[in-house]
C-alpha positions as CSV (number, residue, x, y, z in Angstrom):
1,Q,9.4,-14.5,13.4
2,H,7.5,-11.6,15.1
3,G,5.0,-13.8,16.9
4,I,2.0,-13.6,14.5
5,G,1.1,-17.1,15.4
6,R,-0.5,-20.0,13.5
7,F,-3.5,-19.0,11.3
8,S,-6.7,-20.6,12.4
9,S,-8.4,-20.2,8.9
10,P,-7.1,-20.4,5.4
11,P,-4.0,-18.1,5.2
12,A,-5.3,-15.8,2.4
13,D,-8.6,-15.2,4.1
14,E,-7.0,-14.6,7.5
15,M,-4.4,-12.1,6.1
16,R,-7.2,-10.2,4.4
17,R,-9.1,-10.0,7.7
18,L,-6.1,-8.9,9.6
19,L,-5.2,-6.1,7.2
20,Q,-8.6,-4.5,7.8
21,V,-8.4,-1.4,10.0
22,E,-11.3,-2.4,12.2
23,H,-11.1,-5.8,13.9
24,D,-10.3,-7.3,17.3
25,D,-6.8,-8.4,16.4
26,A,-5.1,-4.9,16.3
27,N,-1.8,-6.2,17.5
28,K,-1.7,-9.0,14.9
29,R,-2.5,-6.4,12.2
30,R,0.4,-4.2,13.4
31,L,2.8,-7.1,13.4
32,L,1.6,-8.2,9.9
33,H,2.2,-4.7,8.6
34,W,5.7,-4.7,10.0
35,C,6.5,-8.1,8.5
36,L,5.1,-7.1,5.1
37,A,7.2,-3.9,5.0
38,A,10.3,-5.8,6.2
39,A,9.8,-8.6,3.6
40,F,9.1,-6.2,0.6
41,L,11.3,-3.2,1.4
42,H,12.0,-2.8,-2.3
43,G,8.3,-2.6,-3.0
44,I,7.4,0.3,-0.6
45,L,5.6,3.1,-2.4
46,E,4.8,6.6,-1.1
47,C,1.6,7.7,-2.7
48,E,-0.4,10.9,-2.9
49,N,-3.9,11.7,-4.2
50,L,-4.9,8.1,-5.0
51,D,-8.1,8.8,-3.1
52,R,-9.3,11.4,-5.7
53,V,-12.1,10.2,-8.0
54,R,-13.6,13.1,-9.9
55,E,-15.5,11.1,-12.4
56,V,-15.9,7.4,-13.3
57,R,-16.0,6.1,-16.9
58,F,-18.0,3.0,-17.7
59,D,-17.2,1.2,-20.9
60,P,-20.0,-0.7,-22.7
61,W,-20.1,-4.2,-24.0
62,G,-19.3,-3.8,-27.7
63,A,-20.1,-0.7,-29.6
64,P,-23.8,0.4,-29.1
65,S,-25.6,2.2,-31.8
66,E,-26.5,5.9,-31.4
67,E,-30.1,4.9,-30.5
68,A,-28.8,2.6,-27.8
69,V,-26.5,5.1,-26.1
70,A,-29.2,6.8,-24.2
71,E,-30.6,3.5,-23.0
72,Q,-27.1,2.4,-22.0
73,E,-26.7,5.6,-19.8
74,D,-30.1,5.0,-18.2
75,W,-29.2,1.3,-17.6
76,I,-25.9,2.2,-15.9
77,K,-27.5,4.9,-13.7
78,A,-30.3,2.6,-12.6
79,Y,-27.8,-0.1,-11.8
80,L,-25.7,2.2,-9.6
81,R,-28.7,3.6,-7.8
82,R,-30.1,0.2,-7.2
83,H,-26.8,-0.7,-5.4
84,D,-26.9,2.4,-3.2
85,F,-24.5,4.6,-5.3
86,P,-26.6,7.8,-5.9
87,V,-25.6,9.5,-9.2
88,S,-25.1,13.2,-9.1
89,S,-24.7,13.7,-12.9
90,S,-23.8,11.8,-16.0
91,R,-22.8,12.4,-19.6
92,R,-22.3,10.2,-22.7
93,G,-19.1,9.7,-24.7
94,K,-18.6,9.2,-28.4
95,E,-18.0,5.4,-28.1
96,G,-21.0,4.5,-26.0
97,D,-19.1,5.1,-22.8
98,V,-20.8,6.8,-19.9
99,F,-19.2,9.3,-17.4
100,V,-20.7,9.5,-14.0
101,K,-20.2,11.9,-11.1
102,F,-21.3,11.0,-7.5
103,G,-22.4,13.3,-4.7
104,T,-19.4,12.8,-2.3
105,P,-15.8,11.6,-2.6
106,E,-16.6,8.7,-0.3
107,I,-19.4,7.5,-2.6
108,S,-17.2,8.0,-5.7
109,R,-14.4,5.8,-4.2
110,A,-16.9,3.1,-3.0
111,A,-18.7,2.9,-6.3
112,L,-15.4,2.7,-8.3
113,Q,-14.0,0.1,-6.0
114,A,-17.1,-2.1,-6.0
115,C,-17.6,-1.9,-9.8
116,S,-13.9,-2.6,-10.4
117,L,-14.2,-5.9,-8.5
118,I,-17.2,-7.2,-10.5
119,G,-15.1,-8.8,-13.2
120,K,-16.4,-10.0,-16.5
121,D,-20.0,-10.4,-15.5
122,T,-22.2,-9.9,-18.6
123,Q,-25.2,-9.4,-16.4
124,V,-24.0,-5.9,-15.5
125,P,-24.4,-2.9,-18.0
126,F,-20.7,-2.2,-18.4
127,R,-17.6,-4.1,-19.4
128,R,-15.1,-2.2,-17.2
129,C,-14.8,1.1,-15.3
130,C,-11.9,3.5,-14.4
131,K,-11.1,6.9,-13.0
132,W,-11.5,9.8,-15.3
133,G,-10.2,13.4,-15.1
134,P,-6.9,15.2,-14.6
135,K,-4.1,12.9,-13.5
136,D,-2.7,14.3,-10.3
137,E,-1.7,11.0,-8.6
138,L,1.9,10.7,-7.4
139,V,3.5,7.3,-6.7
140,N,7.1,7.4,-5.5
141,S,9.1,4.2,-5.6
142,R,12.6,3.1,-4.7
143,E,15.5,4.0,-7.0
144,W,15.7,0.6,-8.7
145,C,12.4,1.1,-10.6
146,K,13.5,3.8,-13.0
147,A,9.9,3.9,-14.3
148,D,6.4,5.0,-13.3
149,C,4.5,2.8,-11.0
150,K,0.7,2.3,-11.0
151,V,-1.3,0.5,-8.4
152,A,-3.6,-2.1,-10.0
153,Q,-7.1,-0.7,-10.0
154,D,-8.7,-3.9,-8.7
155,S,-6.5,-3.8,-5.6
156,L,-8.2,-2.8,-2.4
157,A,-5.2,-0.5,-1.8
158,A,-5.8,1.5,-5.0
159,L,-8.5,3.7,-3.5
160,P,-7.4,4.6,0.1
161,S,-9.5,7.0,2.2
162,E,-6.5,9.3,2.9
163,S,-4.6,11.5,0.4
164,E,-1.1,10.4,1.5
165,V,-0.6,6.7,2.1
166,T,2.3,4.1,2.2
167,I,1.7,1.0,0.1
168,V,3.7,-2.2,0.1
169,A,3.6,-4.0,-3.4
170,A,4.8,-7.6,-3.5
171,E,4.8,-7.8,-7.3
172,F,5.9,-5.4,-10.1
173,L,4.8,-6.3,-13.6
174,P,6.7,-4.4,-16.4
175,I,4.3,-3.2,-19.1
176,Q,5.2,-1.4,-22.3
177,S,2.9,1.2,-23.8
178,K,1.7,0.4,-27.4
179,T,1.7,4.0,-28.4
180,N,5.0,5.6,-27.3
181,K,6.9,2.4,-26.2
182,S,7.4,3.8,-22.7
183,M,7.3,1.4,-19.8
184,F,5.7,1.4,-16.4
185,Y,5.3,-1.1,-13.6
186,L,1.8,-2.4,-12.6
187,C,2.0,-3.0,-8.9
188,T,-0.1,-5.9,-7.5
189,K,-0.5,-7.8,-4.3
190,C,-0.6,-4.5,-2.4
191,S,-1.3,-3.6,1.2
192,V,-1.6,-0.2,2.9
193,V,0.7,0.2,5.9
194,P,1.1,3.1,8.3
195,N,2.9,6.2,7.0
196,G,6.5,6.5,8.4
197,I,7.1,2.7,8.6
198,L,9.9,2.7,6.1
199,P,12.7,4.3,8.2
200,L,11.8,2.1,11.2
201,V,11.9,-1.1,9.2
202,V,15.1,-0.2,7.3
203,L,17.0,0.8,10.4
204,A,15.7,-2.1,12.5
205,T,15.9,-5.0,10.1
206,Y,17.9,-4.4,7.0
207,H,21.3,-5.8,7.9
208,A,22.6,-5.6,4.3
209,A,22.5,-1.8,4.5
210,E,25.5,0.4,5.3
211,L,24.5,2.3,8.4
212,K,26.3,5.3,9.7
213,D,25.3,7.3,12.8
214,E,25.8,11.0,12.1
215,G,24.7,12.3,15.5
216,T,21.4,13.9,14.5
217,A,20.7,11.5,11.6
218,F,21.3,8.0,10.3
219,L,22.8,7.6,6.8
220,V,21.7,4.4,5.1
221,R,22.9,2.9,1.9
222,A,20.8,-0.1,0.8
223,R,20.9,-2.2,-2.3
224,F,17.6,-3.1,-3.8
225,V,17.5,-5.2,-7.0
226,G,21.2,-4.3,-7.6
227,V,20.7,-0.6,-7.3
228,I,22.2,1.5,-4.4
229,D,19.6,3.6,-2.6
230,E,20.8,6.3,-0.2
231,M,18.6,7.5,2.6
232,R,19.3,10.0,5.4
233,F,16.8,9.8,8.3
234,T,16.8,12.6,10.9
235,K,16.4,11.3,14.4
236,P,13.3,12.3,16.5
237,E,14.0,14.3,19.6
238,S,12.9,11.5,21.9
239,G,15.7,8.9,22.3
240,D,13.2,6.2,23.1
241,V,12.4,5.5,19.4
242,V,16.1,5.3,18.5
243,D,16.8,3.0,21.4
244,L,13.9,0.7,20.3
245,V,15.2,0.6,16.8
246,K,18.7,-0.2,17.9
247,A,17.4,-2.9,20.3
248,I,15.5,-4.7,17.5
249,R,18.4,-4.5,15.2
250,E,20.9,-5.9,17.7
251,G,18.5,-8.7,18.6
252,M,17.6,-9.8,15.1
253,D,18.1,-13.6,14.6
254,K,19.5,-13.9,18.1
255,E,17.5,-17.1,18.6
256,F,19.6,-18.8,15.9
257,Q,23.0,-17.6,17.0
258,C,23.9,-20.4,19.4
259,T,27.2,-22.2,18.7
260,T,25.4,-25.5,18.5
261,G,22.5,-24.2,16.3
262,A,19.2,-22.8,17.5
263,L,18.6,-22.0,21.2
264,P,16.3,-24.2,23.3
265,P,12.6,-23.6,22.5
266,D,11.8,-21.7,25.7
267,R,14.7,-19.3,25.1
268,C,13.6,-18.8,21.5
269,R,10.1,-18.0,22.5
270,S,11.3,-15.5,25.1
271,I,13.5,-13.7,22.5
272,V,10.7,-13.6,19.9
273,A,8.2,-12.3,22.6
274,Q,10.6,-9.5,23.5
275,R,11.0,-8.6,19.9
276,Q,7.3,-8.6,19.4
277,D,6.8,-6.2,22.3
278,Q,9.4,-3.9,20.9
279,V,7.8,-3.9,17.4
280,L,4.3,-3.3,18.9
281,N,5.7,-0.4,20.9
282,L,7.0,1.3,17.8
283,M,3.8,0.5,15.7
284,R,1.5,1.9,18.4
285,R,3.5,5.1,18.6
286,L,3.6,5.4,14.9
287,E,-0.2,5.0,14.7
288,A,-0.6,7.6,17.5
289,G,1.3,10.2,15.5
290,D,4.3,10.3,17.9
291,P,7.4,12.0,16.3
292,M,9.4,9.5,14.3
293,F,12.3,9.6,11.9
294,S,12.0,12.0,9.0
295,T,14.0,12.0,5.8
296,Q,15.8,14.7,3.7
297,R,14.9,12.9,0.6
298,S,11.5,14.1,-0.8
299,A,11.0,11.0,-3.0
300,F,10.1,9.1,0.1
301,G,7.1,11.3,0.8
302,F,8.0,11.9,4.4
303,P,8.2,15.3,5.9
304,S,11.7,16.8,5.8
């Protein structure tokens, strides 16, 4: 609807390519981010400290004997160094697991991400790996969740390069703990989108919301999965952003609002092209750090 166009390669491969930060189709990536956020508003997560990896724990295949623990540690360190992940220090656990620290946060993230994607390859010296250390991650979800959310570790969005990120999760898998019977959601099919996109998408596209203009702010009441979510977005000083949001909202689905059905193809293309330009204008300004909407609700993670 926003003019992304027909994919020239298999859709999954093309979408992965477009979601990368560095490629030639920056406008397509911006439009894809907008469409993902609009399609999965209920799955927008505001996250902090996902980038912190103090130590990585590697679990062995089976339960090695005491004599084999030292060999297991050497095997893991040699494997990591052979794949250009220099090890700063390591220690052994009681169950044959090995805890590794790397020289820089960038290397720690890259090593954990690469090793998490290996899968069940018995040719590598570990069965699985995970973060280890104090848990200071914060994942804020919408009101409907009523439970903790965790981004799946094998997701490319699980280890961002920035401390504060906005993630769109398309699936939420409820999981109950075996120990204390508490529940959390495992968030999968995730994509990182620009911070600050939530107010723009809610105000521009979500027609099911109750929208009230309070002068210096917009009050929005939206229903996600049967639960009312109330948001108050303070307007930026520049009226251009507000005008763009209003223009997109007023023009949504305009190409289908002819009394005889859809408008002629040329007219539809013109309307979609205009909407695409409006969305790209907002997304470029968002990426450039221009003042946008802020919220008085801290759970969204935006500045208040």
